[in-house]
Backbone as a printed PyTorch tensor [residue, N CA C, xyz], in Angstrom:
tensor([[[ -61.3700,  -91.2100, -172.5980],
         [ -60.5690,  -91.4740, -171.0450],
         [ -62.6170,  -90.0160, -170.0110]],

        [[ -61.5460,  -88.7620, -171.0150],
         [ -62.3410,  -87.8000, -169.8530],
         [ -62.8480,  -86.7620, -171.1990]],

        [[ -64.7040,  -86.8130, -170.6410],
         [ -65.3870,  -85.8440, -171.3870],
         [ -65.4290,  -84.2700, -171.3310]],

        [[ -63.7770,  -83.7590, -170.6020],
         [ -63.8120,  -82.9120, -170.9030],
         [ -62.0570,  -82.8130, -171.1570]],

        [[ -61.6600,  -81.0070, -171.8850],
         [ -60.5290,  -80.9040, -172.3600],
         [ -59.0630,  -81.0570, -171.3030]],

        [[ -58.6630,  -81.9600, -171.8420],
         [ -57.0840,  -81.3290, -170.3690],
         [ -56.1320,  -80.8010, -171.1160]],

        [[ -55.2930,  -79.6190, -170.7270],
         [ -54.8830,  -79.4710, -171.0660],
         [ -52.8580,  -79.5360, -170.6600]],

        [[ -51.7720,  -80.1020, -171.4740],
         [ -50.5710,  -80.0420, -170.7190],
         [ -49.7840,  -79.0670, -170.9230]],

        [[ -48.3090,  -78.7360, -170.2350],
         [ -47.5980,  -77.9310, -170.6120],
         [ -46.2340,  -78.4320, -171.2890]],

        [[ -46.0870,  -78.0080, -172.8400],
         [ -45.1960,  -78.8530, -173.5590],
         [ -43.4860,  -78.3790, -172.8860]],

        [[ -42.9690,  -79.6210, -174.1580],
         [ -41.7520,  -78.7800, -173.2700],
         [ -41.0450,  -77.3480, -173.7280]],

        [[ -41.5870,  -76.7300, -174.1190],
         [ -41.4830,  -75.2310, -175.0620],
         [ -42.4060,  -74.3210, -173.6460]],

        [[ -43.2150,  -74.9050, -173.1330],
         [ -43.6690,  -73.7900, -171.9050],
         [ -45.0860,  -72.9650, -172.5570]],

        [[ -45.3540,  -74.1520, -173.0680],
         [ -47.0680,  -73.2880, -174.2970],
         [ -47.9450,  -75.0490, -173.7170]],

        [[ -49.1610,  -73.8960, -173.2560],
         [ -50.0230,  -75.3690, -173.6870],
         [ -50.4570,  -75.7660, -174.5800]],

        [[ -51.1050,  -76.9520, -174.5570],
         [ -51.6980,  -77.7440, -175.3540],
         [ -52.2850,  -78.7740, -175.3770]],

        [[ -53.5750,  -78.9550, -175.8080],
         [ -54.5430,  -79.9560, -175.3360],
         [ -53.8900,  -81.2960, -175.8300]],

        [[ -54.1360,  -82.0300, -174.3070],
         [ -53.8770,  -83.4500, -173.8920],
         [ -53.9870,  -84.8140, -174.7470]],

        [[ -53.9080,  -85.2190, -175.6370],
         [ -54.1610,  -87.0740, -176.6940],
         [ -54.5350,  -88.4310, -175.5650]],

        [[ -55.6870,  -88.0050, -175.1990],
         [ -55.6380,  -89.5110, -174.3340],
         [ -55.5740,  -90.6190, -175.1930]],

        [[ -55.7650,  -90.6510, -176.4580],
         [ -55.8000,  -92.0780, -177.3910],
         [ -55.7350,  -93.2860, -177.0320]],

        [[ -53.9720,  -93.4440, -176.4230],
         [ -53.2360,  -94.5030, -176.4460],
         [ -53.0110,  -94.5110, -174.9450]],

        [[ -53.9310,  -94.0780, -174.3850],
         [ -53.2090,  -93.9860, -172.4150],
         [ -54.2720,  -95.1320, -172.0020]],

        [[ -53.5870,  -95.9400, -171.3360],
         [ -53.7440,  -96.7990, -170.2300],
         [ -54.2780,  -96.8430, -168.8680]],

        [[ -55.4120,  -97.2040, -168.7400],
         [ -55.8700,  -96.6410, -166.9360],
         [ -55.6850,  -98.3920, -166.6900]],

        [[ -55.2350,  -98.0960, -165.1670],
         [ -55.5080,  -99.7890, -164.3290],
         [ -56.0280,  -99.7040, -163.1240]],

        [[ -57.2160,  -99.7680, -163.0200],
         [ -57.8220,  -99.4630, -161.7530],
         [ -57.8390, -100.6630, -161.1340]],

        [[ -57.3750, -100.2300, -159.0920],
         [ -57.0180, -100.9110, -158.1490],
         [ -57.8600, -100.7190, -157.6630]],

        [[ -58.4450, -101.4440, -156.1440],
         [ -59.3570, -102.3100, -155.8010],
         [ -58.8390, -101.4810, -154.2360]],

        [[ -57.3750, -101.0880, -153.8950],
         [ -57.0510, -100.4310, -152.7090],
         [ -55.5730, -100.5650, -153.0590]],

        [[ -54.8610,  -99.6060, -152.0740],
         [ -53.8780,  -99.2650, -151.9480],
         [ -52.2750, -100.2190, -152.5020]],

        [[ -52.5180, -101.3600, -151.3420],
         [ -52.0960, -102.7630, -151.8480],
         [ -51.4620, -102.8010, -152.5920]],

        [[ -53.3300, -103.4710, -153.6960],
         [ -52.9210, -103.4030, -155.0010],
         [ -52.2810, -102.8470, -155.7480]],

        [[ -52.2260, -101.5370, -155.5150],
         [ -51.8370, -100.3470, -156.3490],
         [ -50.4990, -100.0970, -155.8030]],

        [[ -49.9540, -100.9540, -155.2840],
         [ -48.8840, -100.8760, -154.9270],
         [ -48.1840, -102.2180, -155.9070]],

        [[ -48.4350, -103.6040, -155.7110],
         [ -48.5240, -104.4000, -156.2350],
         [ -48.3050, -104.6010, -157.7650]],

        [[ -49.3960, -103.0340, -158.3110],
         [ -49.1480, -103.2880, -159.7110],
         [ -48.2000, -102.5720, -159.8660]],

        [[ -47.7510, -101.5020, -159.5440],
         [ -46.7670, -100.0430, -159.6280],
         [ -44.9480, -101.2710, -159.6410]],

        [[ -45.2650, -102.5300, -158.8930],
         [ -43.5320, -103.0770, -158.3840],
         [ -43.6190, -104.0320, -159.9910]],

        [[ -44.7050, -104.6950, -159.9270],
         [ -44.8650, -105.5810, -160.9330],
         [ -44.5400, -104.4930, -162.8820]],

        [[ -45.1280, -103.4800, -162.7090],
         [ -44.3100, -102.6130, -164.2020],
         [ -43.2180, -101.8690, -163.9010]],

        [[ -42.7590, -102.2310, -162.5370],
         [ -41.5960, -101.3880, -162.2310],
         [ -40.5240, -102.2350, -162.6590]],

        [[ -40.6720, -103.5930, -162.4140],
         [ -39.8740, -104.7710, -163.0300],
         [ -39.8730, -105.3650, -164.5750]],

        [[ -40.8690, -104.6900, -164.9360],
         [ -40.9180, -105.3700, -166.3960],
         [ -39.7310, -104.8870, -167.2030]],

        [[ -39.4440, -106.0010, -167.4170],
         [ -37.6040, -106.3080, -168.3000],
         [ -39.1570, -106.4530, -170.3460]],

        [[ -38.4700, -105.6570, -170.7030],
         [ -39.3250, -105.7030, -172.3150],
         [ -38.1440, -105.7750, -172.8430]],

        [[ -36.7970, -106.0340, -172.5290],
         [ -35.4350, -106.2780, -173.4730],
         [ -35.5350, -107.6590, -173.4030]],

        [[ -35.8450, -108.3190, -172.5110],
         [ -35.1050, -109.6080, -172.4890],
         [ -34.1610, -109.7590, -172.0920]],

        [[ -33.1950, -108.7810, -171.7980],
         [ -32.3060, -108.5840, -171.0830],
         [ -32.1110, -109.3100, -169.7400]],

        [[ -31.0200, -110.1780, -168.9560],
         [ -31.3330, -110.4230, -167.9420],
         [ -29.6350, -109.8920, -166.6680]],

        [[ -29.5070, -109.2750, -165.8570],
         [ -28.7210, -108.9650, -165.8500],
         [ -28.3890, -110.1920, -164.9340]],

        [[ -26.9020, -110.2070, -164.7160],
         [ -25.6640, -111.5550, -164.5490],
         [ -26.2400, -111.4190, -162.6760]],

        [[ -26.6520, -110.4090, -162.3400],
         [ -26.3550, -110.7760, -161.0290],
         [ -27.7680, -110.8600, -160.7130]],

        [[ -28.5230, -110.3700, -161.3910],
         [ -30.5340, -110.8950, -160.4430],
         [ -30.8930, -112.2280, -160.8320]],

        [[ -29.8080, -112.8400, -162.2860],
         [ -30.2480, -113.9610, -162.3310],
         [ -29.7290, -114.8090, -163.3400]],

        [[ -29.6390, -115.9530, -163.6730],
         [ -28.1500, -117.1030, -164.1110],
         [ -29.4550, -118.1030, -164.6890]],

        [[ -28.7740, -117.6820, -166.0420],
         [ -29.8020, -119.4060, -167.0080],
         [ -29.2930, -120.6560, -166.0790]],

        [[ -29.7760, -121.4680, -166.5500],
         [ -29.9870, -123.2010, -166.1240],
         [ -28.3370, -123.2030, -165.9730]],

        [[ -28.5980, -124.4310, -165.4390],
         [ -26.8830, -124.7200, -165.6870],
         [ -26.4030, -125.9620, -167.3300]],

        [[ -25.8720, -124.5800, -168.1060],
         [ -25.4430, -125.2920, -169.2130],
         [ -26.1520, -125.4360, -170.4060]],

        [[ -27.6040, -124.4010, -169.8250],
         [ -27.7800, -124.1520, -171.0710],
         [ -28.0660, -122.7520, -172.2190]],

        [[ -27.4650, -123.1490, -173.5440],
         [ -26.8550, -121.9640, -174.1080],
         [ -27.4970, -120.5790, -174.4760]],

        [[ -27.4850, -119.4350, -174.1850],
         [ -27.6170, -118.2450, -174.5490],
         [ -27.0720, -117.1350, -174.6880]],

        [[ -27.5630, -116.2890, -175.2300],
         [ -26.7160, -115.2040, -175.8160],
         [ -26.8720, -114.4310, -174.6850]],

        [[ -24.7900, -113.8060, -174.1260],
         [ -24.6690, -113.4670, -173.6840],
         [ -23.6240, -111.6380, -173.8600]],

        [[ -24.1180, -110.6540, -173.1080],
         [ -23.2470, -109.0940, -173.3550],
         [ -22.2050, -109.4520, -172.3250]],

        [[ -21.4370, -109.4610, -172.7580],
         [ -20.2620, -109.8290, -172.2840],
         [ -19.0430, -108.2290, -172.2870]],

        [[ -18.3000, -108.1570, -171.0450],
         [ -17.5480, -106.4930, -171.1180],
         [ -15.6040, -107.7330, -170.8350]],

        [[ -15.1710, -107.1670, -171.8210],
         [ -13.6240, -107.7860, -171.9770],
         [ -13.0700, -106.5890, -170.8380]],

        [[ -12.5440, -107.6270, -169.4370],
         [ -11.6090, -106.6660, -169.0470],
         [  -9.8140, -107.0140, -168.7740]],

        [[  -9.6460, -106.9770, -170.2600],
         [  -8.5110, -107.0180, -170.0140],
         [  -7.9460, -105.4220, -170.4750]],

        [[  -6.6640, -105.0820, -170.6980],
         [  -6.8040, -103.4210, -171.0940],
         [  -7.1530, -102.9630, -172.7790]],

        [[  -7.6840, -103.7890, -173.4350],
         [  -7.9570, -103.7100, -174.2440],
         [  -9.3300, -103.2700, -174.4130]],

        [[  -9.9250, -103.6870, -173.4120],
         [ -11.4960, -102.8810, -173.0550],
         [ -12.6610, -104.1080, -174.4840]],

        [[ -13.9790, -102.9950, -174.4630],
         [ -15.0600, -103.2990, -174.8990],
         [ -15.7060, -104.4020, -174.3210]],

        [[ -16.3370, -104.4360, -175.1740],
         [ -17.6670, -104.9320, -174.8060],
         [ -18.6050, -106.0950, -176.3230]],

        [[ -19.1980, -107.7360, -176.0450],
         [ -19.7860, -107.4760, -177.9350],
         [ -20.6980, -108.7480, -176.5330]],

        [[ -20.7610, -109.3840, -177.5650],
         [ -22.4040, -110.6200, -177.9320],
         [ -21.7010, -111.7700, -177.8080]],

        [[ -21.7490, -112.3970, -177.4650],
         [ -21.2360, -114.2710, -178.1240],
         [ -22.0270, -115.4580, -177.3610]],

        [[ -22.2150, -116.4750, -177.4980],
         [ -22.9080, -117.3240, -177.3480],
         [ -21.7160, -117.9920, -175.7630]],

        [[ -22.5620, -118.5930, -174.9130],
         [ -21.8480, -118.6020, -173.8720],
         [ -23.0810, -119.8420, -172.7090]],

        [[ -22.4270, -120.3370, -171.8330],
         [ -23.4330, -120.9510, -170.3320],
         [ -22.9450, -121.1810, -169.5300]],

        [[ -23.2520, -121.0290, -168.3050],
         [ -22.4100, -121.2620, -167.1300],
         [ -22.7770, -122.5970, -165.9110]],

        [[ -22.0850, -122.6740, -165.1990],
         [ -22.4170, -123.9760, -164.5270],
         [ -21.3380, -122.9410, -163.2350]],

        [[ -22.3600, -123.1700, -161.9530],
         [ -22.1140, -122.3840, -160.9910],
         [ -22.0910, -121.1630, -160.6760]],

        [[ -22.2580, -120.0380, -161.9270],
         [ -21.7370, -118.6340, -161.5900],
         [ -20.4560, -118.6240, -162.8540]],

        [[ -19.7670, -119.8720, -163.0640],
         [ -18.4140, -120.3850, -164.3030],
         [ -19.2060, -120.3730, -165.3420]],

        [[ -19.0490, -118.9780, -166.2980],
         [ -19.0500, -118.8810, -167.8150],
         [ -17.9230, -119.7440, -168.3610]],

        [[ -19.0220, -120.0590, -169.7580],
         [ -17.7690, -120.6360, -170.7280],
         [ -18.6200, -119.5980, -171.9710]],

        [[ -17.7620, -119.9680, -173.2920],
         [ -18.5200, -119.0360, -173.9360],
         [ -17.4030, -119.6660, -175.3170]],

        [[ -18.6590, -119.4380, -176.2060],
         [ -18.1930, -120.7170, -177.3930],
         [ -17.2510, -119.4320, -178.1410]],

        [[ -16.1380, -119.9510, -179.1350],
         [ -15.6320, -119.2640, -180.0120],
         [ -15.4930, -120.3030, -181.5860]],

        [[ -15.2750, -118.8840, -182.3320],
         [ -14.8520, -118.9500, -183.9230],
         [ -13.8540, -120.2400, -183.7450]],

        [[ -13.1060, -119.9990, -182.4430],
         [ -11.4250, -120.7070, -183.0290],
         [ -11.3730, -121.9890, -182.2180]],

        [[ -11.7430, -121.7280, -181.6620],
         [ -11.5790, -123.5150, -181.7240],
         [ -13.5230, -123.9650, -181.5680]],

        [[ -13.9340, -123.9400, -182.5090],
         [ -15.1940, -124.2270, -183.1760],
         [ -16.2740, -124.4920, -182.1890]],

        [[ -16.5600, -125.3200, -181.8430],
         [ -18.2990, -125.2260, -181.3160],
         [ -17.6120, -125.6070, -179.2770]],

        [[ -16.5500, -125.8140, -179.0260],
         [ -15.9960, -126.0220, -178.0460],
         [ -16.0210, -124.6140, -176.9640]],

        [[ -15.9480, -124.7160, -175.6520],
         [ -16.5510, -123.6110, -174.4260],
         [ -15.3100, -123.1390, -173.9210]],

        [[ -14.7370, -122.7520, -173.3230],
         [ -13.7920, -122.3810, -172.5350],
         [ -14.5250, -121.4530, -171.4720]],

        [[ -13.4960, -122.0270, -170.0900],
         [ -14.1970, -120.8090, -168.9660],
         [ -13.5190, -119.6750, -169.1230]],

        [[ -14.2480, -118.3860, -168.6230],
         [ -13.2330, -116.9270, -169.1300],
         [ -13.2650, -116.3310, -167.4800]],

        [[ -11.7660, -116.0900, -168.0030],
         [ -11.1210, -115.1300, -167.4030],
         [ -11.0780, -114.0410, -167.8790]],

        [[ -11.1610, -113.1550, -169.2720],
         [ -10.4500, -112.4780, -169.5210],
         [ -12.0940, -111.1210, -169.2960]],

        [[ -13.3350, -112.0820, -170.0010],
         [ -14.5420, -111.4200, -170.1910],
         [ -15.2880, -111.0330, -168.8220]],

        [[ -16.1740, -109.9870, -168.8530],
         [ -17.2240, -110.3760, -167.3180],
         [ -18.4130, -110.4900, -168.0860]],

        [[ -19.0430, -111.5900, -168.0610],
         [ -20.3370, -111.6770, -168.8240],
         [ -21.6350, -110.7130, -167.2340]],

        [[ -22.4260, -109.8840, -168.3590],
         [ -23.2100, -108.8570, -167.4400],
         [ -24.0100, -109.3040, -166.8950]],

        [[ -24.7610, -109.1370, -168.7280],
         [ -26.2540, -110.0450, -169.4220],
         [ -26.2730, -110.9770, -170.1080]],

        [[ -27.4950, -111.8540, -169.8060],
         [ -27.4000, -112.6490, -171.1920],
         [ -28.9050, -112.5200, -171.6590]],

        [[ -29.5850, -113.4130, -171.8830],
         [ -31.2700, -113.8100, -172.6700],
         [ -30.9680, -114.8000, -173.4640]],

        [[ -32.0350, -115.5630, -173.6070],
         [ -32.5700, -116.5280, -174.7200],
         [ -32.4590, -117.0040, -175.5870]],

        [[ -32.0080, -117.6670, -176.7960],
         [ -32.2500, -117.5900, -178.0460],
         [ -33.5020, -117.6810, -178.5230]],

        [[ -33.0010, -116.5780, -179.5530],
         [ -34.6990, -117.0570, -180.4110],
         [ -35.3350, -118.4910, -180.5920]],

        [[ -35.5510, -118.8070, -181.0560],
         [ -36.2320, -119.8940, -182.2760],
         [ -35.4860, -120.0110, -183.1540]],

        [[ -35.7610, -120.8870, -183.4390],
         [ -34.5190, -121.7040, -184.6060],
         [ -35.1080, -120.9770, -186.2840]],

        [[ -35.0900, -119.9310, -187.5470],
         [ -35.9690, -119.7950, -188.3910],
         [ -36.1100, -121.1590, -189.0300]],

        [[ -37.1090, -120.2810, -189.6920],
         [ -37.7540, -121.8390, -190.1770],
         [ -38.6850, -121.2020, -191.7410]],

        [[ -38.1020, -121.9570, -192.4950],
         [ -38.3730, -121.1840, -194.1060],
         [ -40.0460, -121.9830, -194.3940]],

        [[ -40.5560, -121.0470, -194.9210],
         [ -42.0800, -120.4610, -195.0440],
         [ -41.9470, -120.9980, -196.6210]],

        [[ -42.2810, -122.4300, -197.1560],
         [ -42.2880, -121.9650, -198.2930],
         [ -43.7070, -121.7150, -198.9510]],

        [[ -43.8730, -120.9030, -200.4740],
         [ -44.9450, -119.8300, -200.7890],
         [ -45.6030, -120.6050, -201.5090]]])
């Protein structure tokens, strides 16, 4: 990317050659495009988790939830659930695949379920 040698100061305060092998450059035509690209990159969600304060899944669609226990016991857990107008229903093993309205848990984030496993014959 550069014809000359670039030096950077490392965490120990020593200067070393900068390796730009894996750098990516995005060329923008103007400041407006630059700001738009920066906003897109800032809002990327590479983990797949979506905060419930930002967006809810489709009604009654089963998703993987990250839930926080609101009782004195505290704690956090993964659990399957769905929502209807912001009211979450979590699925438990105690009552098979039935779900119940959430009172003691706050669903903090959710993500789509992965595709089901398909065994490949060899």
